[in-house]
N, C-alpha and C positions, 0 to 999 in steps of 0.2 A: 468425755462422753460416758454416760451412765447406762449400764445394761441392767435389765430386770433379772431377778434371780432365775426365772424360768428360761429366759433367753440364754443365760450363761450355761445352764444345764443342757439345753438343746445344742448349743454351739460345741460344747465339750463332747456330747454324744455323737454329733456329726463328724467331728475331727477324729475321734477314736474309731468310729465305723470306717472312715476312709482309710486310716492307717491299717486297720485289720484287713480290709479288702485288698489293698495294694500289697500287703505282706503275703496274703494267700496267693495272689496272682504271681508275685515274684518268686515265691518258693516253687509253685507248680511249673513255672516257665523255665527256671534255671536249675533248681536242684533235681527235678524229675526229668530233665532233658526233653521237655516238650517244645516243639517248634512247628511252624506251619509246613504243610506239605510242599515238596519241591525245593528248589534252591534259587539261587539268583543267576543261574545260567541263562544266557540270552542267545537268540538266533535271529538272523535276518528272515522275516516271514516271506519275503519274495524269493528266497533261495533255499527253502526248506528241503526240497527234493534233491538238491545238490550237496547238502551238508550232512556229513556223517553224524550220527548213525541213522538219520532220517532218510538218507538216500536209498536205504534198503530196509524198509520197515518189516517187522515180523518178530519171531521168537528166536533167541540165541541162548545157548547154554554158556554161562560164565564159568561155573565150576560144578562140582558134583551135586551141590545142594542149592544152587542159585541159577535162575533163568532171568533174562532180560527181555521185556516185551516193548518194542519201539512202535509207537502209533502216531498217526497224524489225523487230527480232527479237521474236517473241511466241510464245505456246504453240504449239509444233510447226510453225512456219512463219516465213517472212520476207515482208515487204511492201515493194515489189512482188514477186510470185512469180517473174517473169522479167524479165531486164534485157538490153538490147542496147547495146553500146558499140563504138566504133571501135578497130581495132588501131593501134598506134604512137602513141597519144595518152595523156597522163598522166590517170589516173583517180583522183579523190579520193573515197574511200569514207567516208561519215559514217554511223555506225550507233549505235543505242541500243536499249534493251529496255524493254518495258512491264510485265513481270511478274517474271521470275527471271533469274538469270545464264545467259547463253547464250555461244556463241562464233560467230565469223564466220571460217571457214577456207575459202579457195579452194584446192582440191586442185591440187598440182603448181606452186604459186607460193609466194612468201614472205609472202603475206597471211594473218595469223593474229591475231585480236584476241579478247579477252574482252569480252563485251557485258554490262555491268552496269547494272541499272536505276538511273537517276539520273545516269548519266555518258554523255557523247558521245565516242565513239571515232572516231579519224580515221586513215586509212592511205592512202598514195599508192602507185600501182602502174601500170606501163605494160605492156600485153599486146603482145608482139611478134608472136605468131602468131594468125591468126583461128581460130575453133573454138568449141566449147562447153566451159565450165569449170564444174565442180560446186562448189557452196558447201555446206558441212556445218556442223553444230553439234557441237563436240567436248566440250561441257560437259553432263553429264547434267541434263536439265531436266524430267523427268517421264516418265510412262508412254508417251507418244508420241514420245519423243526420237528413236527410230530412224527416223522418217519426216520429220524436220526437215531439209529440204534445198531448194535452189533452183538454178537455172542462170543463168550469165552467157553470153550469146551475143556473141562478139567477131567483128565483121564488118570486111571490107576497107574 
């Protein structure tokens, strides 16, 4: 099979571009320790309310500088409906769903997780400024999706 000179140039250009792209993705994923939010922890969606730590959702202090927020996303709301955490401390959010796919998005932050039934999602974040932060569901979850929100109060 004979290739024209320009075909060879474009094939080489395409292969080099592909190698460069995959190298950049590989370096950023492995060398810089980037990974998707959450882990591979699973939970039975029908027994969420019976399974620790989701049997008692809310805020817990893990150590002096770390707090854990356990939340359940369900039809058109989050449990607990309001949260209060301290500013300047690392907050570990653990979220799961009991019914359908939701999201857990804190407006004006980098916290954005898909909340899938049967999976436990985890994200760490530190609020630098006190105030109220809005949490929204960005995944359409039914007729009442537009009212699915809660607030996080960050105190000094």
